[in-house]
C-alpha positions as CSV (number, residue, x, y, z in Angstrom):
1,Q,-0.1,-0.4,0.1
2,V,1.2,3.5,-0.6
3,Q,-0.4,6.9,1.6
4,L,-0.1,10.3,-0.1
5,V,-0.2,13.5,2.3
6,E,-0.8,17.1,0.3
7,S,0.4,20.0,2.3
8,G,1.3,23.3,1.2
9,G,-2.6,24.8,-0.1
10,G,-4.1,27.7,1.0
11,L,-5.2,31.2,0.1
12,V,-3.5,33.8,-2.2
13,Q,-4.2,36.8,-4.6
14,A,-4.3,36.4,-7.9
15,G,-0.4,36.3,-9.5
16,G,0.9,35.2,-5.8
17,S,2.7,32.1,-5.8
18,L,2.3,28.4,-3.6
19,R,4.2,25.6,-3.5
20,L,2.4,21.7,-2.9
21,S,4.0,19.2,-1.2
22,C,3.2,15.3,-1.6
23,A,4.9,13.3,1.1
24,A,4.4,9.6,-0.5
25,S,5.2,6.5,2.4
26,G,4.5,2.4,1.9
27,N,6.2,0.3,-0.8
28,M,6.8,2.2,-3.8
29,L,8.3,-0.1,-5.9
30,K,5.8,-0.4,-8.2
31,I,5.1,3.3,-8.8
32,N,6.9,4.6,-12.2
33,T,4.3,7.7,-12.3
34,M,3.5,10.5,-9.5
35,G,1.6,13.8,-10.7
36,W,-1.4,16.6,-9.6
37,Y,-5.0,16.9,-10.3
38,R,-7.3,19.4,-9.4
39,Q,-11.3,19.6,-9.2
40,A,-12.9,22.7,-9.0
41,P,-16.7,22.9,-7.8
42,G,-18.9,20.9,-9.8
43,R,-16.1,20.1,-12.7
44,Q,-14.4,17.1,-13.1
45,R,-11.2,16.1,-11.8
46,E,-8.3,17.1,-14.5
47,L,-4.7,16.5,-14.6
48,V,-2.3,19.3,-13.6
49,A,0.8,18.0,-14.1
50,T,2.8,14.0,-13.8
51,I,6.5,13.2,-13.7
52,T,7.7,9.6,-14.4
53,D,10.6,7.5,-12.4
54,G,12.4,9.5,-15.3
55,S,11.5,12.6,-14.0
56,G,9.8,13.2,-17.5
57,T,6.7,15.8,-17.0
58,D,4.1,17.0,-18.2
59,Y,1.3,19.7,-18.0
60,A,-2.3,20.2,-18.5
61,D,-2.3,23.5,-21.3
62,S,-3.9,25.1,-18.9
63,V,-1.1,25.7,-16.5
64,K,2.3,25.1,-18.7
65,D,4.8,27.7,-18.0
66,R,3.8,28.8,-14.6
67,F,3.3,25.5,-12.8
68,T,6.7,23.2,-12.4
69,I,6.6,19.8,-11.2
70,S,9.7,18.6,-9.8
71,R,10.8,15.0,-7.1
72,D,13.0,14.5,-4.4
73,N,13.5,10.9,-4.8
74,A,15.3,10.8,-1.0
75,K,12.5,12.4,0.8
76,K,9.6,10.1,-1.5
77,T,7.7,13.5,-1.5
78,I,6.4,15.5,-5.4
79,Y,6.6,18.7,-5.3
80,L,3.8,21.9,-7.4
81,Q,5.9,24.8,-7.7
82,M,2.6,27.1,-8.5
83,N,3.5,30.9,-9.9
84,S,1.5,33.5,-11.8
85,L,-2.1,31.9,-9.6
86,K,-5.4,32.8,-11.3
87,P,-9.0,32.6,-9.8
88,E,-9.7,29.9,-12.1
89,D,-7.0,28.0,-10.6
90,T,-9.2,27.5,-7.7
91,A,-9.9,23.5,-6.6
92,V,-8.7,21.1,-4.8
93,Y,-5.5,19.6,-5.4
94,Y,-4.8,16.0,-5.3
95,C,-1.7,14.2,-5.4
96,H,-1.4,10.9,-7.0
97,A,0.7,7.4,-7.8
98,E,0.3,4.8,-10.4
99,N,1.7,2.2,-12.3
100,R,1.1,3.4,-15.6
101,W,1.7,-0.4,-17.1
102,R,0.2,-2.3,-14.7
103,R,-3.8,-2.5,-12.4
104,G,-3.9,-2.4,-9.3
105,Y,-1.3,0.1,-8.7
106,E,-3.4,3.3,-8.3
107,Y,-3.4,5.8,-5.3
108,W,-5.0,9.1,-4.3
109,G,-4.0,11.8,-1.8
110,Q,-7.1,13.4,0.8
111,G,-6.8,16.9,-1.2
112,T,-5.7,20.1,-0.4
113,Q,-7.4,22.9,-1.3
114,V,-6.3,26.2,-3.5
115,T,-8.0,29.2,-3.8
116,V,-6.7,32.1,-5.7
117,A,-8.5,35.4,-4.7
118,S,-8.9,37.7,-7.9
């Protein structure tokens, strides 16, 4: 089992920055991809950014050039640096871990609220 705990959410003014952290624990041997998703009220959960065990990254178009995903393997932690935040970035942000090639290895954190005030 893998446990994911997010931190770093909060309230920020438009144009500001926040850094989210996701600390993983448990057996990570089968995990090859981690990432961040978000869900705004009344909307479906959407991908924000992913990072592979080879540190390859991918971003939603809406956050490219503003958000940066990174990882610290020694700490089993991933980060999401969010700059130039907009009110439309307001959502609950979820940490996600999976094995992209094998079923049965997918885990979610409990989520952290990010609110961007205009």
